[in-house]
C-alpha positions in Angstrom: -53.2 28.6 -11.0 -56.6 28.4 -9.4 -58.6 31.3 -7.9 -57.3 30.8 -4.4 -53.7 30.9 -5.6 -54.3 34.1 -7.6 -55.9 35.7 -4.6 -53.0 34.8 -2.4 -50.6 36.3 -5.0 -52.6 39.5 -5.2 -52.6 39.7 -1.4 -48.8 39.1 -1.2 -48.2 42.0 -3.6 -50.7 44.4 -2.2 -48.2 46.4 -0.1 -45.8 46.6 -3.1 -48.5 47.9 -5.4 -49.8 50.4 -2.7 -46.2 51.7 -2.4 -45.7 52.0 -6.1 -49.1 53.6 -7.0 -48.7 56.4 -4.5 -52.5 57.0 -4.2 -53.2 56.9 -7.9 -56.4 55.1 -9.2 -55.8 51.5 -10.2 -56.9 50.6 -13.8 -56.6 47.1 -15.2 -54.8 46.1 -18.3 -57.0 43.2 -19.5 -59.9 41.8 -17.5 -59.7 39.5 -14.5 -62.9 38.7 -12.5 -60.7 37.5 -9.6 -58.7 40.7 -9.4 -61.9 42.8 -9.7 -63.3 40.9 -6.7 -60.0 41.6 -4.9 -60.2 45.3 -5.6 -63.8 45.5 -4.3 -62.9 43.6 -1.2 -59.6 45.5 -0.4 -60.4 49.0 -1.8 -64.1 49.1 -2.3 -63.5 49.6 -6.0 -66.4 47.8 -7.6 -66.2 48.9 -11.3 -62.5 49.6 -12.2 -61.6 50.9 -15.6 -60.3 48.2 -17.9 -58.0 49.3 -20.6 -56.7 47.7 -23.8 -53.9 48.4 -26.3 -55.8 46.8 -29.2 -58.4 48.4 -31.5 -61.8 48.5 -29.8 -64.8 46.7 -31.2 -68.4 47.9 -31.3 -69.9 47.4 -27.9 -66.6 46.7 -26.2 -66.6 47.9 -22.6 -62.9 48.3 -22.5 -61.2 51.7 -22.7 -58.4 52.2 -25.2 -55.1 53.3 -23.5 -55.0 56.4 -25.8 -57.8 57.8 -23.6 -55.5 57.9 -20.6 -52.3 58.7 -22.5 -49.7 60.6 -20.4 -52.1 60.6 -17.4 -49.8 58.6 -15.2 -50.1 61.2 -12.5 -53.7 60.0 -12.1 -53.7 56.3 -13.0 -51.6 53.3 -12.1 -51.9 50.3 -14.4 -52.1 46.8 -13.0 -52.0 43.8 -15.3 -53.4 40.8 -13.4 -52.9 38.1 -16.1 -51.5 40.0 -19.2 -48.0 38.6 -19.8 -45.2 41.1 -19.4 -43.2 41.3 -22.7 -40.7 43.8 -24.0 -43.1 44.7 -26.7 -45.9 45.5 -24.2 -43.5 47.4 -22.0 -42.4 49.6 -24.9 -46.0 50.2 -26.0 -47.0 51.3 -22.5 -43.9 53.5 -22.3 -44.9 55.2 -25.5 -48.2 56.1 -23.7 -46.3 57.5 -20.7 -46.4 54.4 -18.4 -43.1 53.0 -17.2 -42.8 49.5 -15.7 -42.9 49.4 -11.9 -43.0 53.2 -11.8 -46.5 53.5 -13.4 -47.6 49.9 -14.0 -47.3 46.5 -12.5 -47.5 43.0 -14.3 -48.2 40.0 -12.1 -47.3 37.6 -14.9 -43.6 38.1 -15.8 -41.3 36.0 -18.0 -39.3 33.3 -16.4 -36.2 34.9 -14.8 -32.8 33.1 -14.8 -30.1 34.3 -12.5 -26.9 32.7 -13.7 -24.0 31.7 -11.5 -21.6 34.6 -11.1 -24.3 37.0 -10.3 -23.7 37.8 -6.6 -26.9 39.5 -5.7 -30.2 40.0 -7.5 -33.3 41.9 -6.4 -36.4 43.0 -8.4 -39.7 44.8 -8.0 -41.5 41.5 -7.2 -39.7 41.3 -3.8 -37.3 38.5 -4.9 -33.9 38.5 -3.2 -31.3 36.1 -4.5 -27.8 35.7 -3.2 -26.4 32.6 -4.9 -23.1 33.5 -6.7 -22.2 29.9 -7.4 -25.6 28.6 -8.4 -28.1 29.1 -11.2 -31.5 30.1 -9.9 -34.7 30.1 -12.0 -37.8 32.0 -11.0 -40.9 30.8 -12.9 -43.7 33.1 -14.0 -45.6 34.8 -11.2 -42.9 34.1 -8.6 -42.7 36.8 -6.0 -41.0 37.3 -2.6 -38.5 34.5 -3.0 -35.6 34.6 -0.6 -32.6 32.5 -1.7 -29.3 32.5 0.1 -26.4 30.3 -0.9 -23.1 30.7 0.7 -20.3 31.7 -1.7 -18.2 28.8 -0.7 -20.7 26.2 -2.0 -20.0 24.5 -5.4 -22.5 23.4 -8.0 -21.7 21.0 -10.8 -23.2 20.8 -14.3 -27.0 21.0 -14.5 -27.4 21.6 -10.8 -29.7 24.5 -10.0 -32.6 25.8 -7.9 -36.0 26.5 -9.4 -38.8 28.5 -7.6 -42.3 27.8 -8.8 -45.7 29.5 -8.3 -46.2 32.2 -5.6 -45.8 32.7 -1.9 -42.4 33.6 -0.7 -40.2 30.5 -1.0 -37.1 30.5 1.2 -33.8 28.6 0.6 -30.8 28.8 2.9 -27.7 26.8 2.1 -24.7 27.2 4.5 -20.9 27.0 3.9 -18.9 24.5 1.9 -21.8 22.4 0.6 -21.2 20.5 -2.6 -23.8 19.7 -5.3 -22.3 17.6 -8.1 -23.8 17.0 -11.5 -27.6 17.2 -12.0 -28.7 18.0 -8.5 -32.0 20.0 -8.8 -34.1 21.8 -6.3 -37.7 22.7 -6.9 -39.5 24.8 -4.3 -43.1 25.8 -4.6 -45.0 28.7 -3.0 -43.9 29.4 0.5 -41.9 26.1 0.8 -38.7 26.3 2.8 -35.3 24.6 2.5 -32.4 24.7 5.0 -29.2 22.8 4.4 -26.3 22.9 7.0 -22.6 23.4 6.2 -20.4 20.7 4.6 -23.3 18.6 3.2 -22.7 16.8 -0.1 -25.1 15.7 -2.9 -23.3 13.5 -5.4 -25.4 13.5 -8.6 -28.7 12.8 -10.3 -30.8 13.9 -7.3 -34.2 15.6 -7.3 -35.4 17.6 -4.3 -39.0 18.9 -4.4 -40.6 21.0 -1.6 -44.2 21.9 -2.1 -46.0 25.0 -0.8 -46.2 25.1 3.0 -43.6 22.3 3.4 -40.2 22.5 5.1 -37.1 20.5 4.3 -34.3 20.6 6.9 -30.9 18.9 6.4 -28.2 19.2 8.9 -24.5 19.7 8.5 -22.0 17.1 7.2 -24.5 14.9 5.5 -23.8 12.8 2.5 -26.4 12.0 -0.3 -25.3 9.4 -2.8 -26.7 9.3 -6.4 -30.2 9.0 -7.9 -32.0 10.0 -4.7 -35.4 11.7 -4.5 -36.6 13.8 -1.6 -40.3 14.7 -1.9 -41.6 17.0 0.8 -45.4 17.0 0.2 -47.9 14.6 -1.3 -48.3 16.4 -4.6 -52.1 16.2 -4.7 -55.0 16.7 -2.4 -56.4 13.7 -0.6 -59.9 13.7 1.0 -61.8 11.7 3.5 -65.1 11.1 1.6 -67.1 10.4 4.8 -66.1 13.7 6.4 -65.6 15.5 3.1 -62.4 17.1 4.5 -58.9 17.1 3.2 -56.5 14.9 5.2 -53.2 16.2 3.8 -53.4 20.0 4.1 -50.3 21.9 3.2 -50.4 24.2 6.2 -47.2 26.2 6.8 -45.5 25.5 10.1 -47.4 22.2 10.6 -44.9 19.8 12.2 -46.2 17.0 10.1 -45.3 18.8 6.8 -41.6 18.3 7.0 -38.6 16.2 6.1 -36.0 16.7 8.9 -32.6 15.1 8.5 -30.2 15.7 11.3 -26.4 16.2 11.2 -24.1 13.6 9.7 -26.6 11.4 7.9 -25.6 9.2 5.0 -28.3 8.4 2.4 -27.6 5.6 0.1 -28.1 5.5 -3.7 -31.6 5.4 -5.2 -33.3 6.1 -1.9 -36.6 7.9 -1.8 -37.4 10.1 1.3 -41.0 11.2 1.6 -42.9 13.8 3.6 -43.4 13.4 7.4 -40.0 11.9 7.9 -37.5 12.6 10.7 -34.0 10.9 10.7 -31.8 11.3 13.7 -28.1 12.2 13.8 -25.4 9.9 12.5 -27.8 7.4 10.9 -27.5 5.6 7.6 -30.2 5.1 5.0 -29.5 1.9 3.0 -29.5 2.0 -0.8 -32.9 1.7 -2.5 -34.9 2.5 0.7 -38.3 4.2 0.7 -38.3 6.2 3.9 -41.3 7.7 5.7 -41.6 8.0 9.5 -39.6 8.9 12.5 -36.2 7.2 13.0 -33.7 7.8 15.9 -30.0 8.6 15.9 -27.1 6.3 15.2 -29.0 3.6 13.4 -29.1 1.9 10.0 -32.5 1.8 8.3 -33.3 0.1 5.0 -36.0 -1.5 3.0 -39.4 -0.6 1.5 -40.9 0.6 3.7 -37.7 1.4 5.6 -37.2 0.0 9.1 -34.4 -0.1 11.5 -32.0 -3.0 10.9 -29.2 -2.1 13.3 -28.7 0.3 16.2 -25.7 1.9 18.0 -23.8 2.7 14.8 -22.1 5.6 13.1 -20.3 6.1 9.8 -17.4 7.8 8.1 -16.9 9.0 4.5 -13.4 7.7 4.7 -13.7 4.1 3.4 -10.1 3.2 4.1 -10.1 3.7 7.9 -10.7 0.7 10.1 -10.7 2.7 13.4 -13.0 5.5 14.8 -10.3 7.9 15.8 -11.1 10.3 13.1 -14.8 10.5 13.8 -15.9 13.5 15.9 -17.2 12.5 19.3 -20.5 14.3 18.7 -21.4 11.6 16.1 -20.6 8.6 18.4 -23.6 7.8 20.5 -26.0 5.0 21.4 -29.3 4.9 19.6 -32.1 6.6 21.5 -34.9 4.3 22.6 -37.5 7.1 22.5 
């Protein structure tokens, strides 16, 4: 992660650390120039004590932890980059410092919450309710909020991964189905909302980058081998103005994929950032979709374009009449 990302992470966890340390002096386990800058900016602490658990060398400016052994009433240890391991936790415990109670590691091991675990919370502000789904939190992940209704079903190798920092949010409503190998990767403060009764068949990758939002309505159907990519992946700049032209600003209406209720997406389609698809529309197989499309239409091609209007669809391939289709999905295509 770059400096700005680390600073964001430190700011996100500031209130948690302040609550845990209870006024004690912050000391660092291992050096971090970025965190020292953060301490000076936020607390006016310009020269924090830096401790080590290894043997000191001549001229080493670090302080060995033995010098503050059992002084947890005075000091609170923060590890900006040092990896949290069981060995390190036990070593600190032997010196009188208990994880979260007397010390805080920003860099934790990858956390896997398997299906069957109804609720998970931790000291990093992560809250997971996904009893039918495996959720993976990568290193440094904090403040993730994942809510998957208990009636949803996930097939083999279908799971949610949260990456980097920032407070990602995922909300999946009732009776959604995710068959084999449907994976979700959400970065930073990215957001995913999926309405009830939506189905993903198999071999689909959903990626939502930091600051981006993916919204999928109810009763949608996604076929196989589909990719949804909410975000550009890399920064793009205008060299004449020397400004970024694809900023990942949260709540920017351009940084979305919005798919309304009852949309059918055909196999091997790719749906890109800045896309809106209206209710009851159909995306033809193999389409590359980017742009704004109305309701009750069929779009197809690369790039996708409207090929027919005033249509709707049904998951029941044997019916030749429309009697079973809810009236809310039967409408003329909007001309706006």
